Chimera marker file (.cmm) of the C-alpha trace (Angstrom):
<marker_set name="trace">
<marker id="1" x="70.208" y="107.397" z="95.255" r="1" g="1" b="0" radius="0.5"/>
<marker id="2" x="73.871" y="108.078" z="95.902" r="1" g="1" b="0" radius="0.5"/>
<marker id="3" x="75.624" y="107.439" z="99.173" r="1" g="1" b="0" radius="0.5"/>
<marker id="4" x="76.473" y="110.615" z="101.100" r="1" g="1" b="0" radius="0.5"/>
<marker id="5" x="80.222" y="111.094" z="101.346" r="1" g="1" b="0" radius="0.5"/>
<marker id="6" x="81.536" y="112.593" z="104.579" r="1" g="1" b="0" radius="0.5"/>
<marker id="7" x="84.103" y="115.374" z="104.285" r="1" g="1" b="0" radius="0.5"/>
<marker id="8" x="85.801" y="116.829" z="107.365" r="1" g="1" b="0" radius="0.5"/>
<marker id="9" x="87.730" y="120.092" z="107.510" r="1" g="1" b="0" radius="0.5"/>
<marker id="10" x="90.281" y="121.320" z="110.040" r="1" g="1" b="0" radius="0.5"/>
<marker id="11" x="91.829" y="124.796" z="109.836" r="1" g="1" b="0" radius="0.5"/>
<marker id="12" x="94.642" y="126.708" z="111.486" r="1" g="1" b="0" radius="0.5"/>
<marker id="13" x="93.456" y="129.970" z="109.921" r="1" g="1" b="0" radius="0.5"/>
<marker id="14" x="96.065" y="129.795" z="107.169" r="1" g="1" b="0" radius="0.5"/>
<marker id="15" x="95.471" y="126.353" z="105.683" r="1" g="1" b="0" radius="0.5"/>
<marker id="16" x="92.415" y="124.109" z="105.831" r="1" g="1" b="0" radius="0.5"/>
<marker id="17" x="93.004" y="120.366" z="105.864" r="1" g="1" b="0" radius="0.5"/>
<marker id="18" x="90.284" y="118.515" z="103.972" r="1" g="1" b="0" radius="0.5"/>
<marker id="19" x="89.787" y="114.834" z="104.831" r="1" g="1" b="0" radius="0.5"/>
<marker id="20" x="87.630" y="112.490" z="102.763" r="1" g="1" b="0" radius="0.5"/>
<marker id="21" x="87.514" y="109.299" z="104.843" r="1" g="1" b="0" radius="0.5"/>
<marker id="22" x="85.842" y="107.283" z="102.094" r="1" g="1" b="0" radius="0.5"/>
<marker id="23" x="89.027" y="107.659" z="100.009" r="1" g="1" b="0" radius="0.5"/>
<marker id="24" x="91.466" y="106.779" z="102.783" r="1" g="1" b="0" radius="0.5"/>
<marker id="25" x="93.655" y="103.723" z="102.133" r="1" g="1" b="0" radius="0.5"/>
<marker id="26" x="95.093" y="103.814" z="105.691" r="1" g="1" b="0" radius="0.5"/>
<marker id="27" x="98.695" y="103.968" z="104.498" r="1" g="1" b="0" radius="0.5"/>
<marker id="28" x="99.549" y="105.911" z="107.710" r="1" g="1" b="0" radius="0.5"/>
<marker id="29" x="101.885" y="108.204" z="105.751" r="1" g="1" b="0" radius="0.5"/>
<marker id="30" x="100.289" y="111.244" z="107.409" r="1" g="1" b="0" radius="0.5"/>
<marker id="31" x="100.669" y="109.819" z="110.910" r="1" g="1" b="0" radius="0.5"/>
<marker id="32" x="104.268" y="108.687" z="110.337" r="1" g="1" b="0" radius="0.5"/>
<marker id="33" x="105.334" y="111.982" z="108.766" r="1" g="1" b="0" radius="0.5"/>
<marker id="34" x="103.540" y="114.404" z="111.120" r="1" g="1" b="0" radius="0.5"/>
<marker id="35" x="102.134" y="112.689" z="114.234" r="1" g="1" b="0" radius="0.5"/>
<marker id="36" x="101.650" y="115.966" z="116.114" r="1" g="1" b="0" radius="0.5"/>
<marker id="37" x="98.978" y="116.888" z="113.541" r="1" g="1" b="0" radius="0.5"/>
<marker id="38" x="97.654" y="113.480" z="112.481" r="1" g="1" b="0" radius="0.5"/>
<marker id="39" x="96.977" y="111.105" z="115.390" r="1" g="1" b="0" radius="0.5"/>
<marker id="40" x="94.321" y="108.421" z="114.853" r="1" g="1" b="0" radius="0.5"/>
<marker id="41" x="94.113" y="107.782" z="118.623" r="1" g="1" b="0" radius="0.5"/>
<marker id="42" x="92.965" y="111.359" z="119.283" r="1" g="1" b="0" radius="0.5"/>
<marker id="43" x="89.490" y="112.802" z="118.654" r="1" g="1" b="0" radius="0.5"/>
<marker id="44" x="89.404" y="114.748" z="116.481" r="1" g="1" b="0" radius="0.5"/>
<marker id="45" x="92.365" y="112.994" z="114.923" r="1" g="1" b="0" radius="0.5"/>
<marker id="46" x="93.598" y="116.132" z="113.102" r="1" g="1" b="0" radius="0.5"/>
<marker id="47" x="95.045" y="119.130" z="114.970" r="1" g="1" b="0" radius="0.5"/>
<marker id="48" x="95.750" y="121.783" z="112.326" r="1" g="1" b="0" radius="0.5"/>
<marker id="49" x="97.270" y="124.120" z="114.917" r="1" g="1" b="0" radius="0.5"/>
<marker id="50" x="99.977" y="121.652" z="115.947" r="1" g="1" b="0" radius="0.5"/>
<marker id="51" x="102.449" y="122.410" z="113.120" r="1" g="1" b="0" radius="0.5"/>
<marker id="52" x="103.505" y="125.055" z="110.656" r="1" g="1" b="0" radius="0.5"/>
<marker id="53" x="101.509" y="125.303" z="107.454" r="1" g="1" b="0" radius="0.5"/>
<marker id="54" x="104.388" y="124.187" z="105.229" r="1" g="1" b="0" radius="0.5"/>
<marker id="55" x="104.913" y="121.037" z="107.342" r="1" g="1" b="0" radius="0.5"/>
<marker id="56" x="101.209" y="120.223" z="106.981" r="1" g="1" b="0" radius="0.5"/>
<marker id="57" x="101.269" y="120.742" z="103.210" r="1" g="1" b="0" radius="0.5"/>
<marker id="58" x="104.327" y="118.488" z="102.860" r="1" g="1" b="0" radius="0.5"/>
<marker id="59" x="102.608" y="115.685" z="104.821" r="1" g="1" b="0" radius="0.5"/>
<marker id="60" x="99.374" y="116.031" z="102.849" r="1" g="1" b="0" radius="0.5"/>
<marker id="61" x="101.253" y="115.876" z="99.550" r="1" g="1" b="0" radius="0.5"/>
<marker id="62" x="102.475" y="112.388" z="100.575" r="1" g="1" b="0" radius="0.5"/>
<marker id="63" x="98.937" y="111.008" z="100.909" r="1" g="1" b="0" radius="0.5"/>
<marker id="64" x="98.749" y="108.245" z="98.258" r="1" g="1" b="0" radius="0.5"/>
<marker id="65" x="94.946" y="107.989" z="98.196" r="1" g="1" b="0" radius="0.5"/>
<marker id="66" x="94.365" y="111.768" z="98.107" r="1" g="1" b="0" radius="0.5"/>
<marker id="67" x="91.980" y="111.377" z="101.054" r="1" g="1" b="0" radius="0.5"/>
<marker id="68" x="93.835" y="114.373" z="102.487" r="1" g="1" b="0" radius="0.5"/>
<marker id="69" x="94.001" y="117.628" z="100.604" r="1" g="1" b="0" radius="0.5"/>
<marker id="70" x="94.218" y="121.271" z="101.584" r="1" g="1" b="0" radius="0.5"/>
<marker id="71" x="93.245" y="124.761" z="100.599" r="1" g="1" b="0" radius="0.5"/>
<marker id="72" x="94.908" y="127.991" z="101.537" r="1" g="1" b="0" radius="0.5"/>
<marker id="73" x="92.767" y="130.516" z="103.353" r="1" g="1" b="0" radius="0.5"/>
<marker id="74" x="92.562" y="134.034" z="101.991" r="1" g="1" b="0" radius="0.5"/>
<marker id="75" x="94.077" y="136.365" z="104.581" r="1" g="1" b="0" radius="0.5"/>
<marker id="76" x="92.663" y="139.711" z="103.537" r="1" g="1" b="0" radius="0.5"/>
<marker id="77" x="93.072" y="142.581" z="105.950" r="1" g="1" b="0" radius="0.5"/>
<link id1="1" id2="2" r="1" g="1" b="0" radius="0.2"/>
<link id1="2" id2="3" r="1" g="1" b="0" radius="0.2"/>
<link id1="3" id2="4" r="1" g="1" b="0" radius="0.2"/>
<link id1="4" id2="5" r="1" g="1" b="0" radius="0.2"/>
<link id1="5" id2="6" r="1" g="1" b="0" radius="0.2"/>
<link id1="6" id2="7" r="1" g="1" b="0" radius="0.2"/>
<link id1="7" id2="8" r="1" g="1" b="0" radius="0.2"/>
<link id1="8" id2="9" r="1" g="1" b="0" radius="0.2"/>
<link id1="9" id2="10" r="1" g="1" b="0" radius="0.2"/>
<link id1="10" id2="11" r="1" g="1" b="0" radius="0.2"/>
<link id1="11" id2="12" r="1" g="1" b="0" radius="0.2"/>
<link id1="12" id2="13" r="1" g="1" b="0" radius="0.2"/>
<link id1="13" id2="14" r="1" g="1" b="0" radius="0.2"/>
<link id1="14" id2="15" r="1" g="1" b="0" radius="0.2"/>
<link id1="15" id2="16" r="1" g="1" b="0" radius="0.2"/>
<link id1="16" id2="17" r="1" g="1" b="0" radius="0.2"/>
<link id1="17" id2="18" r="1" g="1" b="0" radius="0.2"/>
<link id1="18" id2="19" r="1" g="1" b="0" radius="0.2"/>
<link id1="19" id2="20" r="1" g="1" b="0" radius="0.2"/>
<link id1="20" id2="21" r="1" g="1" b="0" radius="0.2"/>
<link id1="21" id2="22" r="1" g="1" b="0" radius="0.2"/>
<link id1="22" id2="23" r="1" g="1" b="0" radius="0.2"/>
<link id1="23" id2="24" r="1" g="1" b="0" radius="0.2"/>
<link id1="24" id2="25" r="1" g="1" b="0" radius="0.2"/>
<link id1="25" id2="26" r="1" g="1" b="0" radius="0.2"/>
<link id1="26" id2="27" r="1" g="1" b="0" radius="0.2"/>
<link id1="27" id2="28" r="1" g="1" b="0" radius="0.2"/>
<link id1="28" id2="29" r="1" g="1" b="0" radius="0.2"/>
<link id1="29" id2="30" r="1" g="1" b="0" radius="0.2"/>
<link id1="30" id2="31" r="1" g="1" b="0" radius="0.2"/>
<link id1="31" id2="32" r="1" g="1" b="0" radius="0.2"/>
<link id1="32" id2="33" r="1" g="1" b="0" radius="0.2"/>
<link id1="33" id2="34" r="1" g="1" b="0" radius="0.2"/>
<link id1="34" id2="35" r="1" g="1" b="0" radius="0.2"/>
<link id1="35" id2="36" r="1" g="1" b="0" radius="0.2"/>
<link id1="36" id2="37" r="1" g="1" b="0" radius="0.2"/>
<link id1="37" id2="38" r="1" g="1" b="0" radius="0.2"/>
<link id1="38" id2="39" r="1" g="1" b="0" radius="0.2"/>
<link id1="39" id2="40" r="1" g="1" b="0" radius="0.2"/>
<link id1="40" id2="41" r="1" g="1" b="0" radius="0.2"/>
<link id1="41" id2="42" r="1" g="1" b="0" radius="0.2"/>
<link id1="42" id2="43" r="1" g="1" b="0" radius="0.2"/>
<link id1="43" id2="44" r="1" g="1" b="0" radius="0.2"/>
<link id1="44" id2="45" r="1" g="1" b="0" radius="0.2"/>
<link id1="45" id2="46" r="1" g="1" b="0" radius="0.2"/>
<link id1="46" id2="47" r="1" g="1" b="0" radius="0.2"/>
<link id1="47" id2="48" r="1" g="1" b="0" radius="0.2"/>
<link id1="48" id2="49" r="1" g="1" b="0" radius="0.2"/>
<link id1="49" id2="50" r="1" g="1" b="0" radius="0.2"/>
<link id1="50" id2="51" r="1" g="1" b="0" radius="0.2"/>
<link id1="51" id2="52" r="1" g="1" b="0" radius="0.2"/>
<link id1="52" id2="53" r="1" g="1" b="0" radius="0.2"/>
<link id1="53" id2="54" r="1" g="1" b="0" radius="0.2"/>
<link id1="54" id2="55" r="1" g="1" b="0" radius="0.2"/>
<link id1="55" id2="56" r="1" g="1" b="0" radius="0.2"/>
<link id1="56" id2="57" r="1" g="1" b="0" radius="0.2"/>
<link id1="57" id2="58" r="1" g="1" b="0" radius="0.2"/>
<link id1="58" id2="59" r="1" g="1" b="0" radius="0.2"/>
<link id1="59" id2="60" r="1" g="1" b="0" radius="0.2"/>
<link id1="60" id2="61" r="1" g="1" b="0" radius="0.2"/>
<link id1="61" id2="62" r="1" g="1" b="0" radius="0.2"/>
<link id1="62" id2="63" r="1" g="1" b="0" radius="0.2"/>
<link id1="63" id2="64" r="1" g="1" b="0" radius="0.2"/>
<link id1="64" id2="65" r="1" g="1" b="0" radius="0.2"/>
<link id1="65" id2="66" r="1" g="1" b="0" radius="0.2"/>
<link id1="66" id2="67" r="1" g="1" b="0" radius="0.2"/>
<link id1="67" id2="68" r="1" g="1" b="0" radius="0.2"/>
<link id1="68" id2="69" r="1" g="1" b="0" radius="0.2"/>
<link id1="69" id2="70" r="1" g="1" b="0" radius="0.2"/>
<link id1="70" id2="71" r="1" g="1" b="0" radius="0.2"/>
<link id1="71" id2="72" r="1" g="1" b="0" radius="0.2"/>
<link id1="72" id2="73" r="1" g="1" b="0" radius="0.2"/>
<link id1="73" id2="74" r="1" g="1" b="0" radius="0.2"/>
<link id1="74" id2="75" r="1" g="1" b="0" radius="0.2"/>
<link id1="75" id2="76" r="1" g="1" b="0" radius="0.2"/>
<link id1="76" id2="77" r="1" g="1" b="0" radius="0.2"/>
</marker_set>
């Protein structure tokens, strides 16, 4: 039997941040680059509404372990 992997998602309506804690190497790149979104002292530690989507994407792209990823939400009218 395989171990269940936890995946958490946080959305601002435009982008959804996907966090896979089992992959996290705790480099703190996310926290150092965008502390208003990523704050390990806060619960939940991710606030997707605290920054513009492009800022969030830039911070996620610097995650060395790929524990953080994102997907764009389809904004159909």
